[in-house]
N, C-alpha and C positions, 0 to 999 in steps of 0.2 A: 118253903122256897127250895127249889132244886139246886144242889151244889154240883158244879162241874167236877168230874173225876180228875184227880191230879194227873198230870202228864208223866208217864213213866220215864225215869232217867236211868242211865247206865249205872250198874252197880260198880262199886270201886274194886280195883284190882287188888290182889294180895300185896301187903307192904313189901316194898323193895322189888316187885316184879315189873312195875311200870313207872314211868316218869311223866304221867299225864297232867299232874298238878290239878287234879279234880277238886281237892279240898280248897285250894287257893282260889279256884274259879268260883266255887260255891260261896266262899266267904266274901268275895268282891261284889258289892251291890250293883256296880256298873258293868260287871262281867257279862259277856255274851254266852249264855248257857245253852244256846241252840244245839251245840255239838253233843250235849249230854242226852239229847233225845235219840241219839243213835245207840240204842240198846243192842245187846248181842243178837236178838231176834231180828231187829231192823238191819243190823249189819249183814246178817245172812241173806236177807232180801236184797240188799244193795249189791252184794257180791253176785247173787243170781242174776240181777239186772245187768250187771257189768258183763257177765258171761253171754248175755243175749245181744250185746252191741254188735251191729252188723254194718255200720257205716260211719263215716267221719261226722256226719250230721248228728247221729246218735251219741257219739262221743262228746261233741260240743254241747249237746243238750244235757248230758250227764254232768259235765263240768260246770255248767251254769246252774243246774239244780243243786249241786253240792254247795256252791257258793251262796245261793239265795236261801236255801232251806236250813243249811247247817253252818254256814260261815266258813266252810273249808275251801281252801284254794288248792286246786290240782294243776300242776304244771307238767306238761309233756313237751320236751324239747329234744332235738337231735343233739348228739354229742359232737364234739369238735372233730372227732375221728370219723372214719368211714362208717356209714350205717348200712349194714347188710341184713339186719333182722330187728325184731323188737328189742333185742338186747342192746342195740346201739342207741336206744332212746333213753333219755333221763325222764323217769316218771316219779314225781315227788308230790306228796301232800305237805304243804307248808306246816311247820310246827304251830300248834295252837293249844292253849291251855284247855284241858279236858279231852283232847284227842289221844286215844289210847295208842300205845306203841304198836300193839298187834294190828290195829286198824291201819296205822301208817304203813305197815308192811303188807297187809292182806290186799288192800285196794290196788296198789301198783302191781302186785303179782297177778291179780285177776285181770287187770287191764292188759298186761303183757300177754297173758294166755289168749285173750280175745284178739289182740293184734296179731298174734302168731297164726290164728285161724283165719284172719282176714287181712292179708298183706296189703290189700288196696288201701286200707286205712293208714298204714305206715306211709305209703306213697303220698297220700293226701296231707299227712302231717308234714312230710318233707317239703311238699309243694307249698304249703302254707308258710313255711319258713324260707321260701325262695331257694331251696336247694335243687329243685327239679324244674323250676320255672325258667322263663327266658332270662338270659343273662344280660 
């Protein structure tokens, strides 16, 4: 009988370098371990995919795929102050057991770079939050 190859999971970070609670997640039988499928190689592919985002629809699709495939919630909201660039947006991955600190920083940084290259996506985000829409 053929055995399925085990799904590779992210290797643990050095002690004290991360607060991802990977061990706690693995010890919990009811824990959602989908996030652990985001290995370093898969993270590189994700960041490359984020760099290729060219429209608001692509960004929404990415957000939904992160949620459905990894259980990660990505929130992009305008700040309360004036938004002049991608720096005025709040881009956050919700804390999740198993989500590496470096990933929580790398994904928003990659999204910000993509938004800076495509300012029309920023306008679409603002419009979706009724900041540019009819008053």
